[in-house]
N, C-alpha and C positions, 0 to 999 in steps of 0.2 A: 503493499500500499504506499503510495505517494503521500506525504503529509501536506495538506493544504492549510492555510491561515484563513479564518473566516473574515478577518478585518482587511487583508491585503487581496484576498481572492474571492470576493463576493459572488462572483459570477460561477464559481466552481460549487458554492454553498446553495446557490439560489433554487435549484431542484428540492433542496430539503428544508430550506426555512429562509430566515434573515436575522441580521443582527438589529436589536433594539436600538433606535437612536438615543442621543445623550440626554434628551430632555427627560428621560427617566432617571431618578437620582436614588442609586442602589448603594449609596454608602453606609447608611444605618444597617441595612440588610446584610452587608457583607460583614460589618462590625458585631452583628448578632451571631453570625455564622462562626466567626474566630473566636467571639468570647464565651458563647453559650452552647456551642455544639462539639463533640468529640469526632475525631477523625482516626479510625482504628488502622493500626500498622500492619494487620494481618488479615483484612478483609474489607467489606463493604457493610455499612449500615444505612437503612433508608427509613425515614419516618413521614409518612405522607401529610401530616398536619402537625405544626408547631405554633403555640399560641404567640411567642415573642417575634416570630415573623408575621403572623397575621395580624398583628397589633400595629404594624408600621404603616405611615402614611402611604408608602408605594404599594402596598398590598391593595389598597382601595383604588389608587390610580391604574394598575394592572387590572383589576376587576372590571372597571368602568370603561377603560380606554382600549384594552386589548383584547379582553373577553366580553365586551359589549353588555356588561351588566349580569353576566351569569353568576351564580354562586359559585366560588372557586375556594381552592386550599393551597396553602402555602407549606412546604415541609422541606427537608434536606436529603441528599445523598452524599455521604462522606465516606472515605476511607482510602485504601490502597488496592489498585487493580491494575492489571495490564492485558487481560484476556477479554475476548468477546463474549464467549459463553451463551449468549442468547441474544434474541432481538424481540422487541414489542412494539406495538402501536396502540393508539387510543382513538375513541370517536372524539375530535377536537383537537385543537392545538395544546402544546405545552411551552411552557417559558423555562429556560434553565438560566441561572445567574452564578457564574464562575468566580470564587473567591481566590482560588489559585489557577495556574495554567493547568489545562485539561487536555486530553485528546478523545474526541468523539468518534466512533466507528459507527457510520451509518449506511443503511440501506433502503431501497425504494419497495414499498408495498407493491408496485406494478410489476416488480421483478420476481415475485413469488410465481412458482410454477405447481399447479395441480395435475398429478398424473395418477391415474386409477384412486382418485379420491384423497390422495396424499398430498399435503403441502410441503413445498421443497423451496428453500432460497439458498442458492450457491454463495458461500462467503468469497468467491473471487469477485463478485459484484460490490463488495464493501468498499467505502472510501472513508478516508481518515482526516479529520479536522482538528487543527489546533484552536482552542478558544482561549486565549490569553486572560490573565486574572483581570477582574473587573468588568468583563464583557458579559452582556446578557444576549442571548439567542433565543428564536422562536422557532420551534419545529412545526412543520405541518402535519396534518393529520396522517398523510401518506409515508411519513418518514419512519423508518424502522430504526430504532435506537435501543440503548440499554444503559447500564452504569458506565459513567465516564471512566476514563483510564489515564494512568501518567507514566512516563518514562522513568521517573524517579520521584520517590517521597509520597506523601499522601495530598488528599485534595478535599475541599469542601465546596459543595455546590448547593444552592436553593433550587427547588422544583416547583412550579406553579402549575395546576392542573383543575379541571372540574372537578368540584367537589366529590368525593366519594371514590375517586379513581385509584387504583392500586390496593383497595381495602378488600374486604372478605368477598369471594366469589358467589355470585348468585346461585341458587339452586335451579337448575335448568334440566329439561329432559332433551338432549341433544337431537336437532332435527335435521341438521346439514351438515357439511364438512368444517364449516367455520366453528361451528360450536364447539368443536373438538379442541380448539387452539385458545378457547376461553381460559384463561389462568387465574384471573381476579377480576374484581369489578373494573369495567371498562379497561381490560388489559388482555390483549390478545398476543400470544408468546409462542416463538419458535425457539427451542432449544438446540445446542449442539450436542451430539451423543456423548461427548466426553465432558459435559458441564456438570457441575453440581444441580443445577436446575432439572436436567434430565433424571438423575439420580433420585430427585424427589417426585417424579412423575410427570415432569412436563412433556408436552408434545415435542417430539424429536423432528425438526424440520430444517434444520441447519445442515447442508452437505459441504464438503470440503473441510479445509483446515480450520481448527479453532485459533482464530487469529491471536497472536501474542505481540504486543508492541516490541518486545525486546527481539524478536526473531523476524517480523514480517514488516516492519515500519521502514520506509525509505525517506529520509529527511533531506530536502533539496539543499544543494550547498548554497 
């Protein structure tokens, strides 16, 4: 994977989302991440909703201007990670705010293939994007994404979504193929066979290599 920069290569990032403009003030939010959340050195922690983030003025700004007044939640995804493991998508957009330099490994929902009722996405189609510290990005609904990654050290990110996303899976009786990949509320997920998610019973739908930044990332000179 060639590493693109969302700030200097917006055209490469355009199929997946966009960088939020400077008129959103994320300084207090990043302060809360740094002062009130942990970043494990041996894994990733995700909290869908965190009151200290949801009490900030920028939370209301995002709710009304980015999400058009929908009820939303703001939580965090922090830790240490270098591997892809899985990809997910939601109904609706997602906003990520990076307190540290991170790398996003992204795919396109349009590249998912269905053969004999099985969903498959080849990891050779995945692209990598550097999101510098202090940057906020918006993912489109068709962007397949998962936990951020770093080439060194831990990271802290805020994650803003429609309320209820990534919480307990609704009880459904699967009626079609897409129902098989519903992993949590508003969370459709494809796992790599070598991932912890697959070991926990997630739908195995990623083919090819389980990408690792230490082995598969090409940083342009």
